[in-house]
C-alpha positions in Angstrom: -8.6 13.6 -7.8 -5.1 12.1 -8.1 -3.8 11.0 -11.7 -1.3 8.6 -10.1 -1.9 5.4 -11.2 0.0 3.8 -7.4 -2.5 5.6 -5.6 -5.7 4.3 -7.8 -3.9 0.8 -7.3 -3.6 1.1 -3.7 -7.3 2.2 -3.4 -8.7 -0.5 -5.4 -7.2 -3.0 -2.8 -8.9 -1.0 -0.3 -12.5 -0.6 -1.5 -11.5 -4.8 -2.5 -10.8 -5.0 1.2 -14.1 -3.4 2.0 -15.9 -5.3 0.0 -14.7 -8.4 1.9 -14.9 -7.1 5.1 -17.8 -4.6 5.7 -20.0 -3.8 2.5 -22.0 -1.4 3.8 -19.0 1.0 4.5 -17.9 0.4 1.0 -21.1 1.6 -0.5 -21.1 5.2 1.3 -17.7 5.3 0.3 -18.6 4.6 -3.5 -21.4 6.9 -3.8 -19.6 9.4 -2.0 -17.1 9.0 -4.5 -19.6 9.7 -7.2 -20.9 12.4 -5.4 -17.6 14.2 -5.8 -17.2 13.7 -9.4 -20.3 14.6 -10.2 -19.6 17.6 -8.6 -16.2 18.4 -10.3 -17.7 17.7 -13.3 -20.6 20.3 -12.7 -18.0 22.4 -11.3 -15.2 22.5 -14.4 -17.5 20.7 -17.4 -16.6 17.9 -19.4 -13.3 19.1 -20.7 -11.8 18.0 -17.7 -12.7 14.9 -19.1 -10.6 14.6 -22.0 -7.7 15.8 -19.0 -9.2 12.9 -16.9 -7.8 10.6 -20.0 -4.9 12.4 -21.3 -3.3 12.1 -17.4 -4.6 8.3 -16.6 -3.3 7.0 -20.2 0.2 8.7 -20.8 1.4 6.1 -22.8 4.9 6.5 -22.6 5.1 6.9 -19.4 3.6 3.2 -18.4 5.9 2.0 -21.0 9.0 3.3 -19.2 7.9 1.7 -16.3 7.2 -2.0 -18.0 11.1 -1.2 -19.6 12.3 -0.4 -16.2 10.8 -3.8 -14.5 12.4 -5.6 -17.6 15.7 -4.7 -17.2 15.2 -5.9 -13.3 14.0 -9.1 -14.3 17.0 -9.4 -16.4 19.5 -8.7 -13.4 17.3 -11.2 -11.0 18.1 -13.7 -13.6 21.1 -13.5 -13.3 21.5 -13.7 -9.1 17.7 -14.8 -8.0 18.5 -16.1 -4.3 20.7 -12.8 -3.3 20.1 -10.4 -5.6 22.1 -7.7 -7.2 23.5 -5.8 -4.1 21.9 -2.6 -2.9 22.2 0.2 -4.8 23.4 -1.7 -7.8 20.8 -1.1 -10.0 20.4 2.7 -9.4 24.6 2.6 -10.0 24.0 0.7 -13.0 21.3 2.4 -15.2 20.4 5.6 -13.2 17.4 5.2 -12.6 14.8 4.1 -9.5 12.9 0.3 -9.9 9.5 2.2 -8.9 7.8 -0.9 -7.5 9.2 -1.6 -4.3 8.9 -5.5 -4.7 10.3 -5.5 -7.8 13.2 -3.6 -5.9 13.6 -6.0 -3.5 13.6 -9.3 -5.1 16.4 -7.4 -8.2 18.9 -6.1 -5.2 17.9 -8.2 -2.3 17.1 -11.6 -4.0 14.1 -14.4 -3.0 15.4 -13.7 0.3 15.0 -10.6 0.3 11.8 -10.4 -1.1 10.7 -13.3 1.6 12.2 -10.5 4.7 9.6 -8.2 2.9 6.4 -9.8 2.5 7.3 -11.2 6.1 7.8 -7.8 7.2 4.6 -6.5 5.3 2.2 -9.5 6.9 3.3 -9.2 10.1 1.6 -5.6 10.0 -1.8 -7.6 9.1 -1.7 -10.0 11.6 -0.6 -8.0 14.2 -3.0 -5.2 13.0 -5.8 -7.9 13.3 -5.1 -9.4 16.6 -5.4 -5.6 17.7 -8.6 -5.4 16.2 -9.9 -8.4 18.0 -8.6 -7.5 21.2 -10.0 -3.8 20.8 -13.4 -2.4 22.2 -15.6 -0.8 19.5 -14.0 2.7 19.8 -11.1 1.5 19.2 -11.9 -0.3 16.0 -12.1 2.2 14.3 -9.0 3.9 14.1 -7.1 0.6 13.8 -9.2 -0.8 10.8 -7.9 2.7 9.0 -4.1 1.8 10.0 -4.4 -1.8 7.9 -6.9 -0.2 5.5 -3.7 2.5 5.2 -1.3 -0.2 5.3 -3.3 -2.2 2.6 -3.5 1.1 0.4 0.7 1.7 1.0 1.4 -2.0 -0.4 -0.7 -1.1 -3.8 0.9 2.1 -4.2 4.5 0.2 -3.9 3.6 -1.4 -7.0 4.1 1.7 -8.7 6.7 3.8 -6.4 9.3 2.8 -4.2 6.6 3.5 -0.7 9.5 2.6 1.6 10.8 5.7 1.2 7.7 7.7 2.5 7.7 8.3 5.7 4.4 8.5 6.5 4.4 4.7 5.8 6.8 4.0 8.5 4.1 6.1 10.9 1.7 4.2 10.4 3.2 0.9 10.6 4.6 1.9 13.7 1.4 2.8 15.1 -0.1 -0.4 13.8 2.1 -2.2 16.3 2.0 0.1 19.1 -1.9 -1.1 18.6 -1.3 -4.5 19.6 0.8 -2.7 22.8 -1.9 -1.2 24.3 -4.3 -4.3 23.5 -2.5 -6.6 25.1 -1.9 -4.4 27.9 -5.8 -4.5 28.6 -6.3 -7.8 27.9 -3.2 -8.3 31.6 -5.0 -6.2 32.7 -8.7 -7.3 32.9 -7.4 -10.7 33.4 -5.3 -9.2 36.6 -8.9 -8.1 37.8 -11.2 -11.3 37.1 -7.7 -13.1 39.3 
């Protein structure tokens, strides 16, 4: 049980994606969550609900994140196309933005945000192509990589997620899958000729 609201945003994106793509898997996952929550309540008791409520709300932290984004929006308005420059926000305010898209928009402008967005979308395009070309045995792994990428995009709404090495590893694995499935298609084409 994590108290990271950013992690919960990522989880909600994954669950929403599963709702659209495979509702039966979503049902199994939700039932697993319910079972785990009931077991936790049986083990810790209802006093744990107060801990969950206080840790998930933390209004001062929510307000500070909103203030950080508000300051970032002020800088974006100063230089919307090219941004204020890498590291300038952190240098000026001595704090990081805690939101990857807003970070890119602030420091790299609209052009940087477009590059970041294109980079993120590319992994979905590659993953979907890999998923369609893969055999039934490998599809769950590719789906897991796509869902992990989705979760990280949700997580990036609350942290600067590109600092997380495991996301880079998952993106590399996702990109490698297309090469493997492309090779498989080439081998099958050569066998038929």
